[in-house]
C-alpha positions as CSV (number, residue, x, y, z in Angstrom):
1,M,-6.8,-26.1,10.4
2,V,-3.8,-27.6,11.8
3,N,-2.8,-29.1,8.6
4,R,-2.9,-26.1,6.8
5,I,-0.8,-24.3,9.5
6,S,1.9,-27.0,9.4
7,V,2.2,-26.6,5.6
8,R,2.4,-22.7,5.3
9,S,2.8,-19.5,7.1
10,V,0.2,-18.6,9.7
11,T,0.0,-14.8,9.1
12,P,-2.0,-15.0,5.7
13,L,-4.6,-17.3,7.5
14,L,-5.0,-14.9,10.3
15,E,-5.3,-11.9,8.1
16,E,-8.0,-13.9,5.9
17,L,-10.0,-14.2,9.1
18,G,-9.8,-10.7,9.9
19,K,-10.5,-9.8,6.2
20,K,-13.9,-11.7,6.5
21,G,-15.2,-9.6,9.3
22,N,-14.5,-12.6,11.9
23,K,-13.3,-11.3,15.1
24,V,-10.5,-13.3,16.0
25,S,-10.8,-14.0,20.0
26,P,-7.9,-13.6,22.5
27,S,-8.6,-17.0,23.9
28,D,-8.3,-18.4,20.3
29,L,-4.9,-16.8,19.4
30,R,-3.4,-18.1,22.8
31,D,-5.0,-21.5,22.5
32,L,-3.2,-21.5,19.1
33,I,0.1,-20.2,20.3
34,K,0.1,-23.0,22.9
35,N,-0.9,-25.7,20.8
36,L,1.9,-24.5,18.4
37,R,4.2,-24.5,20.9
38,E,3.1,-28.1,22.2
39,S,3.8,-29.5,18.7
40,N,7.2,-27.9,18.7
41,Q,6.4,-25.3,15.9
42,F,7.9,-22.6,17.6
43,S,8.2,-20.5,14.5
44,K,4.7,-20.4,13.4
45,A,3.8,-20.0,17.2
46,L,6.2,-16.9,17.4
47,E,4.4,-15.5,14.0
48,V,1.0,-15.5,15.5
49,S,2.3,-14.0,18.8
50,S,4.2,-11.4,16.5
51,W,0.9,-10.9,14.6
52,M,-0.9,-10.2,18.1
53,G,1.3,-7.5,19.1
54,E,1.5,-5.9,15.6
55,N,-2.0,-5.7,14.7
56,K,-3.2,-4.9,18.4
57,V,-6.2,-7.0,17.9
58,F,-6.7,-6.6,21.7
59,H,-5.0,-5.7,24.9
60,L,-1.9,-7.8,25.7
61,F,-1.3,-9.3,29.3
62,S,2.3,-9.5,30.8
63,E,1.6,-13.4,30.0
64,D,1.6,-12.5,26.3
65,Y,5.1,-10.8,26.7
66,A,6.6,-13.6,28.4
67,A,5.1,-16.4,26.0
68,R,6.6,-14.2,23.3
69,L,10.0,-13.7,25.2
70,H,10.2,-17.5,25.6
71,L,9.3,-18.5,21.7
72,I,12.2,-15.6,20.7
73,D,14.5,-17.5,22.5
74,K,13.6,-20.7,20.8
75,V,13.5,-19.4,17.4
76,L,16.0,-16.5,17.2
77,G,17.9,-16.9,20.4
78,L,18.8,-15.4,23.7
79,E,20.3,-12.2,22.3
80,E,17.2,-11.4,20.5
81,A,15.0,-12.4,23.4
82,D,17.0,-9.9,25.5
83,K,16.6,-7.0,23.1
84,F,13.0,-8.1,23.0
85,F,12.9,-7.5,26.8
86,E,14.9,-4.4,26.8
87,S,13.0,-2.6,23.9
88,S,9.9,-4.0,23.4
89,I,7.9,-4.8,26.5
90,P,6.2,-2.1,28.3
91,E,7.5,-1.0,31.5
92,N,4.1,-1.9,33.4
93,M,4.2,-5.3,31.6
94,K,7.6,-6.6,33.3
95,D,6.1,-8.1,36.3
96,Y,6.6,-11.4,37.9
97,S,5.9,-13.8,34.7
98,V,8.0,-11.7,32.4
99,Y,11.1,-11.8,34.7
100,A,10.7,-15.2,35.7
101,T,10.9,-16.2,32.0
102,L,13.5,-14.0,31.5
103,L,15.4,-15.4,34.4
104,N,14.8,-19.3,33.2
105,L,16.5,-18.2,29.7
106,Y,19.5,-16.8,31.5
107,T,20.0,-19.8,33.7
108,R,19.5,-22.1,30.7
109,S,22.4,-20.3,29.3
110,E,26.1,-20.7,30.7
111,R,27.0,-17.3,29.0
112,N,24.3,-15.4,30.8
113,L,24.9,-17.0,34.0
114,V,26.1,-13.7,35.9
115,K,23.1,-12.0,34.4
116,A,20.8,-14.3,36.1
117,E,22.6,-13.7,39.2
């Protein structure tokens, strides 16, 4: 599976799994995201994370939003991560893990050091 992921988009693979009636478990998707992040395949990890959110295959936790926030920063930049935080994360999911991730992103950027403070 890893070889197929490194060659092409992850979304068709996830959709194919869903069509075959296989239930994609939350832990499998979280493990896939983790493995993709660890192998520096941030775009594909973001693709899986986005697919999870868009298809609402299960209830997301604040840690899922924090991971996606980090991936958006890696792939699309801090400005997009900031927009995602403001417009896409439900208020009840903005807990310590999400704010800690956002603060970490701000402190890595000299431009947003004031926001971090």
